[in-house]
N, C-alpha and C positions, 0 to 999 in steps of 0.2 A: 367646510369646505376645508378650512386650515387642517382639520387632522387626517381628511384624505390625502392631501399634499404632504403633509407629513409622512405619512404612511407610505406613500408613494415614493418619498426620498428616502425613507429607510430600506424599502424594498431594493430600490435601486442600489445602495450603497454596500447593503450585503451581498446581493449579487455580484456586484463588481468585485468586493473582497475575496467571495469564493474562487470567481475565475483567475484571480492574482496570485491565487495559491494552487495552481495546477503543476501536477506533479509528472515529470518526465523520468520514469524509471529507470530508462538506458544511461540516464546519466547520473545516477544515484550511485556512487562509491559505496562499498562496503561498510568501508570506513564511517561513512556520513550516516549510513544506516544504523550502525552500532551506537553511535553517539547522539540520536536522534529520542527526542521524547519519547516515552513511551505512547501516546495516543496516536502520533506519527508512525512508530513500528506497528501498532496494530493496522491501521489503515492500509499501510504497505502489505504487512501478511495474509489481511483479508483479500485485498485485491489478487496477489499472487495466488492464493488457493483457488479464487475463481478461474483465473486465467489458465492455471494448470490443471484445469478440471475437463473431461472430456465432453463435447458439445452436448450429447444428448445426455448426462447423467442427470440425475434427480437434484433440486435446488436444496441438498443436503450437505452442511458443515460438520464433518465427523472431527469431532473433538481430538479422538487419538493420533489421527491425522496430521490435524493443526498443530499439536504439541510436538511429534516427530520431526514435522517440516520446518518449525522454528529452532528447535534444537540443531537441526542439521545445516540449517541455514547460520544461523550463529556461530557454530564449529567453523563452516568454510569461512564465513565473511572475516573471521578472527585470523584464519591461516593466510587470507588472500584480500588482504584491507584496501587493494587500488585496484579490483574486479569489481566490475557494475551489478548491481543487485540483479538484473536479469541472466546474467551469464554463472551469477551464483545460484539462482533459481533453479536454469535449465541442469546443473551438475546434481542438485542434490531435491529437487520436488518433481519425481516422475508423475507424469499423467495418470490419475488415479481411473 
């Protein structure tokens, strides 16, 4: 019984931590994005790739497109550090 309670408590705490780390992409400035840890940059890029893909497109992440988009986003953000990441993505990540 103690193991069940411990497991349930651990799951609750992990779920609570995940909720505490929600990201509002409209509030992430380019400067924040550029200075983020690599794992967070990867999460943002993966989300943006999905968001800027046609609704009925096949579930494929094209590596050439990801690399091209990441470079374009980085270049845009370096020149426009006060813009939010959504505005930046809208400028450089056309829907495929």
